[in-house]
C-alpha positions as CSV (number, residue, x, y, z in Angstrom):
1,M,123.9,156.7,3.1
2,D,123.6,157.7,6.8
3,Q,120.4,159.6,6.0
4,V,118.8,156.7,4.2
5,I,119.4,154.4,7.2
6,Q,118.1,157.0,9.6
7,M,115.0,157.5,7.4
8,A,114.4,153.7,7.3
9,G,114.6,153.4,11.1
10,A,112.2,156.3,11.6
11,L,109.8,154.9,9.0
12,V,109.7,151.6,10.9
13,V,108.9,153.3,14.2
14,L,106.3,155.6,12.5
15,G,104.7,152.6,10.7
16,A,104.1,150.9,14.1
17,F,102.7,154.1,15.5
18,V,100.3,154.7,12.5
19,A,99.2,151.1,12.6
20,N,98.4,151.4,16.3
21,Q,96.5,154.7,15.8
22,R,94.4,153.0,13.1
23,H,93.7,150.1,15.4
24,L,95.5,147.7,13.2
25,M,98.1,146.7,15.8
26,S,98.1,146.8,19.6
27,T,101.0,148.2,21.6
28,D,101.5,144.8,23.3
29,S,101.7,142.8,20.0
30,V,104.8,141.1,18.9
31,A,104.7,143.1,15.6
32,F,104.5,146.5,17.3
33,L,107.2,145.8,19.8
34,A,109.5,144.3,17.2
35,M,109.1,147.3,14.9
36,N,109.8,149.7,17.8
37,C,112.8,147.6,18.9
38,V,114.3,147.4,15.4
39,G,113.6,151.0,14.3
40,T,114.9,152.6,17.5
41,A,118.0,150.3,17.6
42,V,118.8,151.5,14.0
43,L,118.3,155.1,15.1
44,A,120.5,154.6,18.2
45,V,123.3,153.1,16.2
46,V,123.2,156.1,13.8
47,A,123.1,158.5,16.7
48,G,126.1,156.9,18.4
49,A,128.0,156.9,15.1
50,N,127.3,160.6,14.7
51,G,128.1,161.4,18.4
52,D,124.6,162.7,19.1
53,M,124.5,161.6,22.8
54,G,121.0,162.9,23.6
55,F,119.4,161.1,20.7
56,L,121.5,158.0,21.5
57,L,120.1,158.0,25.0
58,L,116.5,158.5,23.8
59,E,116.6,155.8,21.1
60,G,118.8,153.4,23.1
61,V,116.5,153.4,26.1
62,W,113.4,153.1,23.8
63,S,115.0,150.1,22.1
64,I,115.9,148.4,25.3
65,I,112.4,148.9,26.8
66,S,110.8,147.6,23.5
67,L,113.1,144.6,23.6
68,F,112.0,143.7,27.2
69,G,108.4,144.0,26.1
70,L,109.1,141.9,23.0
71,V,110.7,139.2,25.1
72,R,107.7,139.2,27.5
73,A,105.2,139.0,24.6
74,L,107.1,136.1,23.0
75,R,107.0,134.2,26.3
76,Q,103.3,134.5,26.6
77,P,101.4,131.2,25.8
78,Q,99.1,132.9,23.3
79,V,101.1,135.5,21.3
80,T,99.2,138.2,19.6
81,M,100.9,138.9,16.3
82,L,98.9,142.0,15.4
């Protein structure tokens, strides 16, 4: 089950990356930032549960930075969804 959760988190992050590379989603959009925040948070939780401290650091910081960007994007008067 752990692997399924890990794969789901990774697919969310990769989905945002692919959408950005195909010019379907900008890096400052709510959707992109939310996908990064959620996907990396899932990966951080799994890394913590498995005791993988390097991966926990990477994914935890990535999730926190994405969360700050998401909050900033949501506070803007005209939010870009995609």
